[in-house]
C-alpha positions as CSV (number, residue, x, y, z in Angstrom):
1,M,229.6,102.3,-56.7
2,R,232.2,99.7,-57.0
3,K,231.7,97.1,-59.7
4,T,232.6,93.5,-59.3
5,P,235.1,92.4,-61.9
6,A,233.8,89.7,-64.2
7,R,235.4,86.2,-63.9
8,P,237.3,85.0,-66.9
9,N,235.8,82.1,-68.9
10,S,237.0,78.7,-67.7
11,R,237.4,75.7,-69.9
12,L,236.7,73.3,-66.9
13,V,233.3,71.8,-66.9
14,P,231.8,71.3,-63.5
15,Q,231.3,67.6,-62.8
16,R,229.3,65.8,-60.3
17,P,231.2,63.5,-57.9
18,V,231.2,59.9,-59.1
19,R,230.3,57.1,-56.6
20,K,232.7,54.3,-56.4
21,K,231.2,50.9,-57.3
22,R,231.3,48.3,-54.6
23,V,233.1,45.2,-55.5
24,L,230.5,43.0,-53.7
25,S,227.1,44.4,-53.3
26,R,225.1,43.8,-50.2
27,A,222.8,41.5,-52.0
28,G,225.7,39.6,-53.3
29,A,227.1,39.2,-49.8
30,Q,223.9,37.9,-48.5
31,N,223.6,35.4,-51.3
32,S,227.1,34.2,-50.6
33,Y,226.3,33.7,-46.9
34,R,223.2,31.7,-47.8
35,R,225.1,29.6,-50.2
36,N,227.8,28.8,-47.6
37,R,225.1,28.0,-45.1
38,V,223.2,25.7,-47.4
39,K,226.4,24.1,-48.4
40,G,227.3,23.5,-44.7
41,E,223.9,22.2,-43.9
42,S,223.9,19.8,-46.8
43,G,227.3,18.5,-45.7
44,R,226.1,17.9,-42.2
45,A,223.0,16.1,-43.5
46,W,225.1,13.9,-45.6
47,L,227.3,13.0,-42.6
48,K,224.2,12.4,-40.5
49,G,222.7,10.1,-43.2
50,L,226.0,8.2,-43.4
51,A,225.9,7.7,-39.7
52,W,222.4,6.4,-39.7
53,G,223.2,4.1,-42.6
54,L,226.2,2.7,-40.7
55,A,224.1,2.3,-37.6
56,F,221.4,0.4,-39.6
57,L,224.0,-1.9,-41.1
58,V,225.4,-2.6,-37.7
59,L,222.0,-3.3,-36.3
60,A,221.1,-5.5,-39.3
61,A,224.4,-7.4,-38.9
62,L,224.1,-7.9,-35.2
63,P,221.3,-10.6,-35.3
64,V,223.2,-12.4,-38.0
65,G,226.3,-12.3,-35.9
66,L,224.5,-13.6,-32.9
67,V,222.9,-16.4,-34.9
68,V,226.3,-17.4,-36.3
69,G,228.0,-17.2,-32.9
70,Y,225.2,-19.2,-31.2
71,H,225.5,-21.8,-34.0
72,Q,229.2,-22.0,-33.4
73,L,228.6,-22.6,-29.7
74,L,226.0,-25.3,-30.4
75,T,228.5,-27.1,-32.6
76,C,231.6,-26.5,-30.4
77,S,233.2,-29.7,-29.3
78,A,234.2,-28.1,-26.0
79,F,230.7,-28.5,-24.7
80,C,229.9,-31.9,-26.2
81,I,229.4,-35.1,-24.3
82,K,232.7,-37.0,-24.9
83,D,231.8,-40.4,-23.5
84,I,228.8,-42.3,-22.4
85,N,230.2,-42.3,-18.9
86,D,229.9,-38.5,-18.8
87,I,226.2,-39.1,-18.3
88,Q,225.4,-39.9,-14.6
89,I,222.1,-41.6,-13.7
90,E,220.6,-41.8,-10.3
91,G,217.5,-43.5,-9.0
92,N,217.2,-46.3,-11.5
93,Q,216.6,-49.7,-9.9
94,R,214.2,-51.5,-12.2
95,L,215.3,-49.7,-15.4
96,S,218.7,-50.3,-16.9
97,R,221.1,-47.5,-17.7
98,A,220.7,-48.2,-21.4
99,A,216.9,-48.0,-21.1
100,V,217.0,-44.6,-19.5
101,L,219.4,-43.2,-22.1
102,D,217.3,-44.6,-24.9
103,Q,214.2,-43.0,-23.5
104,A,216.1,-39.6,-23.1
105,R,217.7,-40.0,-26.6
106,L,221.0,-38.9,-25.2
107,G,224.5,-40.1,-26.0
108,P,228.0,-39.0,-27.0
109,G,228.2,-36.1,-29.3
110,A,225.3,-34.2,-27.8
111,N,226.1,-30.5,-27.1
112,L,225.1,-29.3,-23.6
113,L,223.9,-26.0,-25.0
114,A,221.7,-27.7,-27.6
115,I,220.0,-30.0,-25.0
116,R,216.6,-28.7,-23.8
117,L,216.3,-29.8,-20.2
118,E,212.5,-29.4,-19.9
119,Q,212.1,-31.5,-23.1
120,E,214.3,-34.2,-21.7
121,D,212.3,-34.2,-18.4
122,R,209.1,-34.7,-20.4
123,L,210.7,-37.5,-22.5
124,L,211.7,-39.4,-19.4
125,K,208.4,-38.9,-17.6
126,A,206.7,-40.4,-20.7
127,H,208.2,-43.8,-19.8
128,P,205.6,-45.8,-17.8
129,W,208.0,-46.8,-15.1
130,I,209.3,-43.3,-14.4
131,A,207.2,-41.1,-12.1
132,D,209.5,-38.1,-12.0
133,A,212.7,-37.0,-13.7
134,E,215.2,-34.1,-13.7
135,V,218.1,-33.5,-16.1
136,S,220.8,-31.0,-15.2
137,R,224.1,-30.0,-16.9
138,R,227.5,-30.7,-15.5
139,W,229.9,-28.4,-17.3
140,P,231.9,-28.6,-19.4
141,H,230.7,-31.9,-21.0
142,G,228.6,-33.9,-18.5
143,L,224.9,-34.6,-17.6
144,L,223.2,-35.7,-14.4
145,I,219.9,-37.6,-14.8
146,R,217.8,-38.1,-11.6
147,I,214.7,-40.3,-11.9
148,Q,212.1,-41.6,-9.5
149,E,210.7,-44.9,-10.5
150,R,207.1,-46.1,-9.9
151,H,206.7,-48.9,-7.4
152,P,203.6,-51.0,-8.1
153,V,201.6,-52.3,-5.1
154,A,199.1,-54.5,-7.0
155,L,197.7,-55.4,-10.4
156,V,194.2,-54.3,-11.3
157,Q,192.0,-56.2,-13.7
158,I,190.5,-53.8,-16.3
159,G,188.4,-55.8,-18.7
160,E,190.7,-58.5,-20.1
161,E,193.8,-56.7,-19.1
162,L,195.9,-56.5,-16.0
163,C,197.4,-53.1,-15.2
164,Y,199.9,-52.0,-12.5
165,V,198.8,-49.5,-9.9
166,D,201.2,-47.6,-7.7
167,R,200.8,-46.2,-4.2
168,Q,199.3,-43.0,-5.5
169,G,196.5,-44.9,-7.1
170,V,197.8,-44.4,-10.7
171,L,197.3,-47.1,-13.3
172,F,200.5,-46.7,-15.2
173,K,201.2,-49.8,-17.3
174,P,199.6,-52.9,-18.6
175,L,201.2,-56.2,-17.7
176,S,203.5,-57.4,-20.4
177,P,205.4,-60.6,-21.0
178,G,208.6,-60.5,-18.8
179,D,207.2,-58.0,-16.3
180,P,207.0,-59.0,-12.6
181,H,203.7,-60.5,-11.7
182,N,204.0,-61.4,-8.1
183,F,201.4,-58.9,-6.9
184,P,197.8,-59.4,-5.7
185,V,195.2,-58.8,-8.3
186,I,192.4,-56.3,-7.5
187,T,189.1,-57.1,-9.2
188,G,185.7,-55.5,-9.2
189,M,186.9,-51.9,-10.0
190,S,187.0,-50.0,-13.3
191,A,189.6,-47.6,-14.6
192,N,187.4,-44.6,-13.9
193,Q,187.2,-45.5,-10.2
194,F,191.0,-45.0,-10.0
195,K,191.1,-41.6,-11.7
196,H,191.3,-38.8,-9.2
197,P,192.2,-35.1,-9.1
198,E,195.7,-34.2,-8.1
199,G,196.2,-34.8,-4.4
200,A,192.8,-36.5,-3.9
201,Q,192.5,-40.3,-3.9
202,P,189.1,-42.1,-4.1
203,E,188.0,-43.5,-0.7
204,M,187.7,-47.1,-2.0
205,V,191.3,-47.0,-3.4
206,T,192.5,-45.7,0.0
207,Q,190.7,-48.6,1.8
208,V,192.3,-51.1,-0.6
209,F,195.8,-49.9,0.2
210,Q,195.0,-49.9,3.9
211,L,194.0,-53.5,3.7
212,L,197.2,-54.4,1.7
213,D,199.3,-52.7,4.5
214,I,197.6,-54.8,7.1
215,L,198.1,-58.0,5.1
216,K,201.8,-57.3,5.1
217,K,201.9,-57.9,8.8
218,T,199.5,-60.9,8.8
219,P,200.9,-64.4,9.2
220,P,200.2,-67.1,6.6
221,P,198.1,-68.1,4.9
222,L,196.7,-64.6,4.7
223,N,200.0,-62.8,4.4
224,L,200.2,-60.4,1.5
225,G,202.6,-62.6,-0.5
226,N,200.1,-65.4,-0.3
227,I,197.1,-63.4,-1.4
228,S,196.2,-63.9,-5.1
229,E,193.1,-61.7,-5.4
230,V,191.3,-58.9,-3.6
231,H,187.8,-58.6,-4.9
232,V,186.0,-55.3,-4.3
233,D,182.2,-55.0,-3.8
234,F,181.1,-51.5,-3.0
235,E,178.2,-52.8,-0.9
236,R,179.5,-56.1,0.6
237,G,183.1,-55.0,1.0
238,F,186.4,-57.0,0.4
239,T,186.7,-60.7,-0.4
240,L,190.1,-62.3,-0.2
241,Y,191.4,-65.3,-2.2
242,A,194.6,-66.9,-0.8
243,N,196.9,-69.6,-2.3
244,G,196.4,-72.9,-0.5
245,L,192.9,-71.9,0.6
246,G,190.2,-72.8,-1.9
247,A,187.5,-70.8,-0.1
248,P,187.0,-67.0,-0.4
249,L,187.0,-64.9,2.8
250,D,184.5,-62.1,3.2
251,L,186.0,-59.2,5.3
252,G,183.5,-56.4,4.8
253,L,184.7,-52.8,4.8
254,S,186.0,-52.2,8.3
255,N,187.8,-53.8,11.4
256,Y,190.2,-55.8,9.2
257,V,192.6,-56.5,12.0
258,E,190.0,-57.9,14.3
259,K,188.5,-60.1,11.5
260,L,191.9,-61.4,10.5
261,Q,192.7,-62.3,14.1
262,K,189.4,-64.2,14.1
263,F,190.5,-66.2,11.1
264,A,193.9,-66.9,12.8
265,G,192.0,-68.7,15.5
266,L,189.7,-70.6,13.1
267,W,192.5,-71.8,10.8
268,P,194.1,-74.4,13.1
269,V,190.6,-75.8,13.8
270,L,189.9,-76.3,10.1
271,V,193.2,-77.9,9.6
272,H,192.9,-80.2,12.7
273,Q,189.4,-81.4,11.6
274,G,190.4,-81.9,8.0
275,L,187.8,-79.5,6.7
276,L,189.9,-77.3,4.4
277,A,188.9,-79.2,1.3
278,K,185.3,-79.1,2.3
279,V,185.1,-75.3,3.0
280,E,183.2,-73.4,0.4
281,R,183.2,-69.9,1.9
282,I,184.2,-68.2,5.1
283,N,182.4,-65.0,6.2
284,L,184.2,-63.0,8.8
285,N,182.0,-60.0,8.6
286,Y,180.1,-60.8,11.8
287,P,180.8,-59.6,15.3
288,R,182.5,-62.1,17.5
289,R,182.0,-65.1,15.2
290,A,182.8,-66.5,11.7
291,V,180.3,-68.2,9.4
292,V,181.9,-71.2,7.6
293,T,180.0,-72.7,4.6
294,L,180.9,-76.3,3.8
295,K,180.2,-77.8,0.4
296,G,176.9,-79.6,0.3
297,I,176.2,-78.7,4.0
298,D,174.2,-75.9,5.6
299,D,176.0,-72.9,7.1
300,N,178.1,-73.7,10.2
301,Q,178.9,-71.1,12.8
302,N,182.1,-71.0,14.9
């Protein structure tokens, strides 16, 4: 049997393989990625916050800028009324130009942008002689004022005061010294009897105006310019008082034209017989006849 030769003793000591250490461990790499990610996110958040801050500042400054800009426009001389002649007024007949401007509180130096047109309209309409008004701008530095004046048709006695009434039945102004007074005076009605909803006029007021229209076409002495008073009685009707005729004339509430024609035939008879000074009252409110009452004498029929 063959023997295996023995191995000589070796000085080398068997060693286990040594693992090389990684420069960056896996955990270290993950931490580095997270740090970079957090750093990037924080940078973007900072930029986003800066953008929001700038946007807030812009939004906060915008109203201030608008206010400042609007104030500059309101004080800009380019849109100011340069001269009193830059204000044009239409429709004023009774009122003077100065009176209209004083009521509107307008004059040179007023800025067109600062003028509130609706407020100007209200100021003008507050004047008793102005029924309607409209103010419009005429760029760059002009204004146009259109007014509609009231036209009185009579004076109405309200208590101790005389007030103007226009065709719409509106009592708009007490009679003042210096005002025109050559209008017939309506008596026997109160202020409440002239008040009416918009667009509706009391029946008695309408009848008064119808009578005044007829008197415009009637010859003297009962023409409208010669009538001093129209008395209203809601039961008996209208009674006329004319200048130059001391006696009142009763007309009733209807057929005014016919009754006035009746008086036109009676008038020359009274003049011819010299009875005008003796007439106390004339009642025309009868069909086909007139009742003349003489002073101190019983009723006479004609």
